[in-house]
VOVEXMI-43627 format. One record per residue (C-alpha): residue in one letter; x negated, y, z; residue number from 0. Coordinates in Angstrom, 1 decimal. Layout:
<pts>
+------+--------+--------+--------+-----+
: rest :   east :  north :     up :  nr :
+------+--------+--------+--------+-----+
:    A :      X :      Y :      Z : NUM :
...
+------+--------+--------+--------+-----+
</pts>
This chain:
<pts>
+------+--------+--------+--------+-----+
: rest :   east :  north :     up :  nr :
+------+--------+--------+--------+-----+
:    M :   32.1 :  -51.8 :   25.1 :   0 :
:    S :   33.9 :  -51.5 :   21.7 :   1 :
:    D :   33.3 :  -54.1 :   19.1 :   2 :
:    K :   34.0 :  -51.6 :   16.4 :   3 :
:    P :   31.1 :  -51.6 :   14.0 :   4 :
:    S :   29.2 :  -48.2 :   13.6 :   5 :
:    L :   29.7 :  -46.5 :   10.3 :   6 :
:    E :   26.7 :  -46.8 :    8.0 :   7 :
:    L :   26.7 :  -44.6 :    5.0 :   8 :
:    P :   24.9 :  -45.5 :    1.7 :   9 :
:    G :   21.9 :  -43.3 :    0.8 :  10 :
:    D :   23.8 :  -41.0 :   -1.6 :  11 :
:    A :   26.6 :  -40.5 :    0.9 :  12 :
:    V :   24.1 :  -39.5 :    3.6 :  13 :
:    K :   22.6 :  -36.9 :    1.3 :  14 :
:    R :   26.1 :  -35.5 :    0.5 :  15 :
:    A :   27.0 :  -35.4 :    4.1 :  16 :
:    E :   23.9 :  -33.4 :    4.8 :  17 :
:    V :   24.7 :  -31.0 :    2.1 :  18 :
:    A :   28.2 :  -30.6 :    3.6 :  19 :
:    R :   26.7 :  -30.1 :    7.0 :  20 :
:    I :   24.4 :  -27.3 :    5.7 :  21 :
:    L :   27.3 :  -25.6 :    3.8 :  22 :
:    S :   29.4 :  -25.8 :    7.0 :  23 :
:    E :   26.7 :  -24.1 :    9.0 :  24 :
:    A :   26.5 :  -21.3 :    6.5 :  25 :
:    L :   30.2 :  -20.3 :    7.2 :  26 :
:    P :   29.7 :  -18.0 :   10.2 :  27 :
:    F :   26.8 :  -16.3 :    8.3 :  28 :
:    M :   28.9 :  -15.8 :    5.2 :  29 :
:    Q :   31.6 :  -14.2 :    7.5 :  30 :
:    R :   29.0 :  -11.9 :    9.0 :  31 :
:    Y :   27.9 :  -10.6 :    5.7 :  32 :
:    D :   31.4 :  -10.6 :    3.9 :  33 :
:    D :   31.7 :   -7.5 :    1.8 :  34 :
:    Q :   28.4 :   -6.1 :    3.2 :  35 :
:    T :   25.6 :   -4.8 :    1.1 :  36 :
:    V :   22.1 :   -6.4 :    1.2 :  37 :
:    V :   19.2 :   -4.8 :   -0.5 :  38 :
:    V :   16.4 :   -7.1 :   -1.7 :  39 :
:    K :   13.0 :   -5.9 :   -2.7 :  40 :
:    F :   11.8 :   -8.5 :   -5.2 :  41 :
:    G :    8.0 :   -8.6 :   -5.9 :  42 :
:    G :    4.7 :  -10.3 :   -5.2 :  43 :
:    H :    3.9 :  -13.8 :   -6.3 :  44 :
:    A :    7.6 :  -14.8 :   -6.5 :  45 :
:    M :    8.2 :  -12.4 :   -9.4 :  46 :
:    G :    5.3 :  -13.8 :  -11.3 :  47 :
:    D :    6.3 :  -17.4 :  -10.9 :  48 :
:    P :    9.0 :  -18.4 :  -13.5 :  49 :
:    K :   10.4 :  -21.2 :  -11.2 :  50 :
:    L :   10.7 :  -18.9 :   -8.2 :  51 :
:    S :   12.2 :  -16.2 :  -10.3 :  52 :
:    R :   14.9 :  -18.6 :  -11.5 :  53 :
:    Q :   15.6 :  -19.7 :   -8.0 :  54 :
:    F :   15.7 :  -16.0 :   -6.9 :  55 :
:    A :   18.3 :  -15.3 :   -9.6 :  56 :
:    R :   20.4 :  -18.3 :   -8.5 :  57 :
:    D :   20.3 :  -17.0 :   -4.9 :  58 :
:    M :   21.5 :  -13.6 :   -5.9 :  59 :
:    V :   24.4 :  -15.1 :   -7.8 :  60 :
:    Q :   25.3 :  -17.2 :   -4.8 :  61 :
:    L :   25.3 :  -14.2 :   -2.5 :  62 :
:    K :   27.6 :  -12.4 :   -4.9 :  63 :
:    L :   30.0 :  -15.3 :   -5.2 :  64 :
:    S :   30.0 :  -15.6 :   -1.4 :  65 :
:    G :   31.4 :  -12.1 :   -1.0 :  66 :
:    I :   28.1 :  -10.3 :   -0.3 :  67 :
:    N :   26.9 :   -7.4 :   -2.4 :  68 :
:    P :   23.2 :   -7.8 :   -3.3 :  69 :
:    I :   21.2 :   -4.9 :   -4.7 :  70 :
:    V :   17.9 :   -5.9 :   -6.2 :  71 :
:    V :   14.9 :   -3.4 :   -6.3 :  72 :
:    H :   11.8 :   -4.9 :   -8.1 :  73 :
:    G :    8.2 :   -4.0 :   -8.2 :  74 :
:    G :    5.7 :   -4.7 :  -11.0 :  75 :
:    G :    2.2 :   -3.7 :  -10.1 :  76 :
:    P :    0.3 :   -6.6 :  -11.6 :  77 :
:    Q :    2.4 :   -6.4 :  -14.8 :  78 :
:    I :    1.7 :   -2.7 :  -15.1 :  79 :
:    Q :   -2.0 :   -3.3 :  -14.6 :  80 :
:    R :   -2.1 :   -5.9 :  -17.4 :  81 :
:    M :   -0.5 :   -3.5 :  -19.8 :  82 :
:    L :   -2.8 :   -0.7 :  -18.9 :  83 :
:    D :   -5.8 :   -3.0 :  -19.5 :  84 :
:    K :   -4.3 :   -4.2 :  -22.8 :  85 :
:    L :   -4.0 :   -0.5 :  -23.9 :  86 :
:    G :   -7.4 :    0.5 :  -22.6 :  87 :
:    I :   -6.0 :    3.0 :  -20.1 :  88 :
:    D :   -8.2 :    3.4 :  -17.0 :  89 :
:    S :   -6.4 :    3.1 :  -13.7 :  90 :
:    R :   -7.5 :    4.0 :  -10.1 :  91 :
:    F :   -6.0 :    4.0 :   -6.7 :  92 :
:    E :   -6.0 :    6.5 :   -3.8 :  93 :
:    G :   -4.7 :    5.7 :   -0.4 :  94 :
:    G :   -3.3 :    2.4 :   -1.7 :  95 :
:    L :   -1.2 :    4.1 :   -4.5 :  96 :
:    R :   -1.8 :    4.1 :   -8.2 :  97 :
:    V :   -2.9 :    7.6 :   -9.5 :  98 :
:    T :   -0.3 :    8.1 :  -12.3 :  99 :
:    D :   -1.2 :   10.5 :  -15.1 : 100 :
:    E :    1.0 :   11.2 :  -18.1 : 101 :
:    A :   -0.2 :    8.2 :  -20.1 : 102 :
:    T :    0.0 :    5.9 :  -17.1 : 103 :
:    M :    3.5 :    7.1 :  -16.4 : 104 :
:    E :    4.7 :    6.1 :  -19.8 : 105 :
:    V :    3.3 :    2.6 :  -19.3 : 106 :
:    V :    4.9 :    2.4 :  -15.9 : 107 :
:    E :    8.3 :    3.4 :  -17.2 : 108 :
:    M :    8.0 :    1.0 :  -20.2 : 109 :
:    V :    7.0 :   -2.0 :  -18.0 : 110 :
:    L :    9.3 :   -1.4 :  -14.9 : 111 :
:    A :   12.4 :   -0.1 :  -16.7 : 112 :
:    G :   11.9 :   -2.2 :  -19.7 : 113 :
:    S :   10.4 :   -5.7 :  -19.7 : 114 :
:    I :   10.5 :   -6.5 :  -16.0 : 115 :
:    N :   14.0 :   -5.0 :  -15.4 : 116 :
:    K :   15.6 :   -6.7 :  -18.3 : 117 :
:    G :   13.8 :   -9.9 :  -17.4 : 118 :
:    V :   15.3 :  -10.0 :  -13.9 : 119 :
:    V :   18.8 :   -9.2 :  -15.4 : 120 :
:    A :   18.5 :  -12.0 :  -18.0 : 121 :
:    D :   17.5 :  -14.5 :  -15.3 : 122 :
:    I :   20.6 :  -13.6 :  -13.2 : 123 :
:    Q :   22.9 :  -13.8 :  -16.3 : 124 :
:    A :   21.4 :  -17.1 :  -17.4 : 125 :
:    V :   22.6 :  -18.7 :  -14.2 : 126 :
:    G :   26.1 :  -17.5 :  -14.5 : 127 :
:    G :   26.0 :  -14.1 :  -12.8 : 128 :
:    R :   26.5 :  -10.5 :  -14.1 : 129 :
:    A :   23.8 :   -7.9 :  -13.6 : 130 :
:    V :   23.3 :   -4.3 :  -14.7 : 131 :
:    G :   19.7 :   -3.1 :  -15.1 : 132 :
:    I :   18.9 :    0.5 :  -14.4 : 133 :
:    S :   16.2 :    2.7 :  -13.1 : 134 :
:    G :   16.5 :    5.5 :  -10.5 : 135 :
:    K :   16.7 :    8.0 :  -13.4 : 136 :
:    D :   20.0 :    6.6 :  -14.6 : 137 :
:    G :   23.0 :    8.6 :  -13.2 : 138 :
:    N :   20.5 :   10.5 :  -11.1 : 139 :
:    V :   20.5 :    7.6 :   -8.6 : 140 :
:    C :   17.1 :    8.7 :   -7.2 : 141 :
:    I :   16.2 :   12.4 :   -7.1 : 142 :
:    A :   12.5 :   12.5 :   -6.4 : 143 :
:    R :    9.7 :   14.9 :   -5.5 : 144 :
:    K :    6.0 :   14.7 :   -5.9 : 145 :
:    A :    4.5 :   12.6 :   -3.2 : 146 :
:    S :    2.4 :   14.4 :   -0.6 : 147 :
:    K :   -0.3 :   12.1 :    0.8 : 148 :
:    K :   -3.4 :   12.7 :    2.8 : 149 :
:    A :   -6.6 :   10.7 :    3.5 : 150 :
:    K :   -9.5 :   11.0 :    5.7 : 151 :
:    D :  -13.0 :   11.0 :    4.3 : 152 :
:    P :  -14.8 :    8.0 :    6.0 : 153 :
:    D :  -18.1 :    9.9 :    6.3 : 154 :
:    S :  -17.0 :   13.4 :    7.4 : 155 :
:    N :  -13.6 :   12.4 :    8.9 : 156 :
:    I :  -12.2 :   15.4 :    7.2 : 157 :
:    E :   -8.6 :   15.0 :    5.9 : 158 :
:    R :   -7.9 :   15.9 :    2.3 : 159 :
:    I :   -4.7 :   16.1 :    0.2 : 160 :
:    L :   -4.5 :   13.4 :   -2.5 : 161 :
:    D :   -3.3 :   14.4 :   -6.0 : 162 :
:    L :   -1.6 :   11.2 :   -7.2 : 163 :
:    G :   -0.2 :   12.8 :  -10.3 : 164 :
:    Y :    3.3 :   11.5 :  -11.1 : 165 :
:    V :    3.7 :    9.4 :   -7.9 : 166 :
:    G :    6.9 :   10.4 :   -6.1 : 167 :
:    E :    9.0 :    9.8 :   -3.1 : 168 :
:    P :   12.8 :    9.7 :   -2.8 : 169 :
:    E :   14.4 :   13.0 :   -1.9 : 170 :
:    K :   18.1 :   12.1 :   -2.4 : 171 :
:    I :   19.9 :    8.9 :   -3.3 : 172 :
:    N :   23.2 :    9.3 :   -5.2 : 173 :
:    P :   25.2 :    6.0 :   -4.6 : 174 :
:    Q :   28.1 :    6.6 :   -7.0 : 175 :
:    L :   26.6 :    4.6 :   -9.9 : 176 :
:    L :   25.6 :    1.7 :   -7.6 : 177 :
:    D :   29.1 :    1.6 :   -6.1 : 178 :
:    T :   30.6 :    1.4 :   -9.5 : 179 :
:    I :   28.3 :   -1.5 :  -10.5 : 180 :
:    I :   29.0 :   -3.4 :   -7.2 : 181 :
:    H :   32.7 :   -3.0 :   -7.5 : 182 :
:    S :   32.6 :   -4.3 :  -11.2 : 183 :
:    D :   31.5 :   -7.6 :   -9.7 : 184 :
:    S :   27.9 :   -7.1 :  -11.1 : 185 :
:    I :   24.6 :   -7.0 :   -9.3 : 186 :
:    P :   22.6 :   -3.8 :   -9.7 : 187 :
:    V :   18.9 :   -4.4 :  -10.6 : 188 :
:    I :   16.8 :   -1.2 :  -10.2 : 189 :
:    A :   13.4 :   -0.2 :  -11.3 : 190 :
:    P :   11.7 :    2.1 :   -8.8 : 191 :
:    I :   11.5 :    5.2 :  -10.9 : 192 :
:    G :   12.9 :    8.5 :   -9.7 : 193 :
:    V :   13.5 :   11.8 :  -11.5 : 194 :
:    S :   13.0 :   15.4 :  -10.4 : 195 :
:    P :   15.8 :   18.0 :  -10.9 : 196 :
:    D :   14.1 :   19.2 :  -14.0 : 197 :
:    G :   13.8 :   15.8 :  -15.5 : 198 :
:    Q :   10.3 :   14.7 :  -14.7 : 199 :
:    A :   10.0 :   10.9 :  -14.1 : 200 :
:    F :    8.1 :    9.7 :  -10.9 : 201 :
:    N :    6.6 :    6.3 :  -10.1 : 202 :
:    I :    7.8 :    5.3 :   -6.6 : 203 :
:    N :    6.4 :    2.5 :   -4.4 : 204 :
:    A :    9.0 :   -0.3 :   -4.5 : 205 :
:    D :    9.2 :   -0.8 :   -0.7 : 206 :
:    T :    9.8 :    3.0 :   -0.2 : 207 :
:    F :   12.4 :    3.0 :   -3.0 : 208 :
:    A :   14.3 :   -0.1 :   -1.6 : 209 :
:    S :   14.2 :    1.5 :    1.9 : 210 :
:    A :   15.8 :    4.7 :    0.6 : 211 :
:    I :   18.5 :    2.7 :   -1.2 : 212 :
:    A :   19.2 :    0.6 :    1.9 : 213 :
:    V :   19.8 :    3.7 :    4.1 : 214 :
:    A :   21.9 :    5.5 :    1.5 : 215 :
:    M :   24.1 :    2.4 :    0.8 : 216 :
:    K :   24.5 :    1.7 :    4.5 : 217 :
:    A :   23.2 :   -1.8 :    3.9 : 218 :
:    K :   23.6 :   -4.6 :    6.5 : 219 :
:    R :   20.1 :   -5.8 :    5.7 : 220 :
:    L :   17.0 :   -4.9 :    3.8 : 221 :
:    L :   14.9 :   -7.9 :    2.8 : 222 :
:    L :   11.3 :   -7.2 :    1.7 : 223 :
:    L :    9.9 :  -10.2 :   -0.2 : 224 :
:    T :    6.1 :  -10.3 :    0.2 : 225 :
:    D :    3.2 :  -12.7 :   -0.1 : 226 :
:    V :    2.9 :  -13.3 :    3.7 : 227 :
:    A :    5.1 :  -15.1 :    6.1 : 228 :
:    G :    5.9 :  -12.0 :    8.1 : 229 :
:    V :    4.3 :  -10.4 :   11.1 : 230 :
:    L :    2.0 :  -12.8 :   12.9 : 231 :
:    D :    0.8 :  -12.7 :   16.5 : 232 :
:    K :   -2.9 :  -13.0 :   17.4 : 233 :
:    D :   -2.7 :  -16.8 :   17.3 : 234 :
:    G :   -1.4 :  -16.7 :   13.7 : 235 :
:    T :    2.2 :  -17.6 :   14.8 : 236 :
:    L :    5.1 :  -16.0 :   13.1 : 237 :
:    I :    6.9 :  -13.3 :   15.2 : 238 :
:    S :   10.6 :  -13.9 :   14.2 : 239 :
:    E :   12.1 :  -10.9 :   16.0 : 240 :
:    L :   10.7 :   -7.4 :   16.7 : 241 :
:    K :   12.6 :   -4.5 :   18.4 : 242 :
:    L :   11.7 :   -0.9 :   17.8 : 243 :
:    A :   10.5 :   -0.7 :   21.3 : 244 :
:    D :    7.8 :   -3.4 :   20.6 : 245 :
:    L :    6.2 :   -1.7 :   17.7 : 246 :
:    D :    3.9 :    0.9 :   19.3 : 247 :
:    R :    2.7 :   -1.8 :   21.8 : 248 :
:    L :    1.8 :   -4.2 :   19.0 : 249 :
:    E :    0.0 :   -1.5 :   17.0 : 250 :
:    H :   -2.0 :   -0.5 :   20.1 : 251 :
:    D :   -3.1 :   -3.9 :   21.0 : 252 :
:    G :   -4.2 :   -4.8 :   17.5 : 253 :
:    T :   -1.4 :   -7.4 :   16.6 : 254 :
:    I :   -0.2 :   -5.2 :   13.8 : 255 :
:    T :   -3.2 :   -4.0 :   11.7 : 256 :
:    G :   -4.2 :   -2.9 :    8.3 : 257 :
:    G :   -1.7 :   -2.7 :    5.5 : 258 :
:    M :    1.1 :   -4.1 :    7.8 : 259 :
:    I :    1.1 :   -0.9 :    9.8 : 260 :
:    P :    2.7 :    1.4 :    7.1 : 261 :
:    K :    5.0 :   -1.4 :    6.1 : 262 :
:    I :    6.2 :   -1.8 :    9.7 : 263 :
:    E :    6.5 :    2.0 :   10.2 : 264 :
:    S :    8.6 :    2.2 :    7.1 : 265 :
:    C :   10.8 :   -0.6 :    8.4 : 266 :
:    A :   11.3 :    1.2 :   11.7 : 267 :
:    A :   12.4 :    4.3 :    9.8 : 268 :
:    V :   15.0 :    2.3 :    7.9 : 269 :
:    V :   16.4 :    0.8 :   11.1 : 270 :
:    R :   16.6 :    4.3 :   12.6 : 271 :
:    G :   18.4 :    5.4 :    9.4 : 272 :
:    G :   21.3 :    3.0 :   10.2 : 273 :
:    V :   20.4 :   -0.3 :    8.6 : 274 :
:    E :   21.1 :   -3.1 :   11.1 : 275 :
:    G :   17.9 :   -5.1 :   10.4 : 276 :
:    V :   14.9 :   -5.2 :    8.0 : 277 :
:    V :   13.3 :   -8.5 :    7.3 : 278 :
:    I :    9.7 :   -9.1 :    6.0 : 279 :
:    L :    9.7 :  -12.6 :    4.5 : 280 :
:    D :    7.6 :  -14.8 :    2.3 : 281 :
:    G :    8.9 :  -14.7 :   -1.3 : 282 :
:    R :    6.9 :  -17.8 :   -2.1 : 283 :
:    V :    9.2 :  -20.0 :   -0.1 : 284 :
:    P :   11.9 :  -21.4 :   -2.3 : 285 :
:    H :   15.4 :  -19.9 :   -1.7 : 286 :
:    C :   13.9 :  -17.7 :    1.0 : 287 :
:    V :   16.8 :  -15.2 :    0.9 : 288 :
:    L :   19.4 :  -17.9 :    1.4 : 289 :
:    L :   17.4 :  -19.4 :    4.3 : 290 :
:    E :   17.1 :  -16.0 :    5.9 : 291 :
:    L :   20.7 :  -14.9 :    5.6 : 292 :
:    L :   22.9 :  -18.0 :    5.5 : 293 :
:    T :   21.2 :  -20.4 :    8.0 : 294 :
:    P :   20.4 :  -20.2 :   11.7 : 295 :
:    H :   16.7 :  -20.7 :   10.9 : 296 :
:    G :   15.6 :  -17.3 :    9.8 : 297 :
:    I :   12.1 :  -17.5 :    8.1 : 298 :
:    G :   10.7 :  -14.0 :    8.3 : 299 :
:    T :   10.2 :  -11.2 :   10.8 : 300 :
:    R :   13.3 :   -9.2 :   11.5 : 301 :
:    I :   12.9 :   -5.6 :   12.8 : 302 :
:    S :   16.0 :   -4.2 :   14.6 : 303 :
:    Q :   17.1 :   -1.6 :   17.0 : 304 :
:    N :   17.7 :   -3.7 :   20.0 : 305 :
+------+--------+--------+--------+-----+
</pts>
């Protein structure tokens, strides 16, 4: 037996050693994502919490400095509603989407492409990053068409077409402007507003918009920040990994229900479109993006091909 005493580090040194260990563990993940594009949909509670918003901004800058190309797409439903209430404009929903008339569209564009977008840009720049805020109208990034949605009447079970006004869906994504921003060492921050060929602006669901951007930019990952931990099994335990082949079975047995069904179906379409993985994760968890991408302990539900 050796008489050599064991090395005992003082408290501060132990903490530094732990930080060094964590940074070392991140190396293979940084190599995996080097020069890859990651699209992050920023929304929910995280966007309304100043502390979480600042942490999110730091995470985006850290990704950029690590050689990863983040693209941020943000929502803004609660902020839009507050402004509509303030202006006395009535608002209603059909099929989970906001009916958007001309007056509402003006407010949507003002809030999304104005105050929210510039606020996210300012947060990123305040922590040392560079960001460029745009909407899908700029550079014709998102050519959109009027959304076509149907709903069944609960009494008669008859399907009817919903007229949602200026609610749109992406028809074509033009990546040139985003490529220019990325290669200027800046982070694109995009408001989910599209434009028709004749110049009409359309309000687009942020998840749908981010999904279209991810496919068009051949992203390695699409991260959807939500107010839930991810997909849970029937015991309430997080399902960390889902394959496309699992989805029909989980819908059929009632594991995936309600509002999670269209989100999962949208994720599946993105994976089929060529994105390696889509992750639904809890944006209320501090530094959730870094935990998901740069550690061996992913915190959300990842949907992938196989």
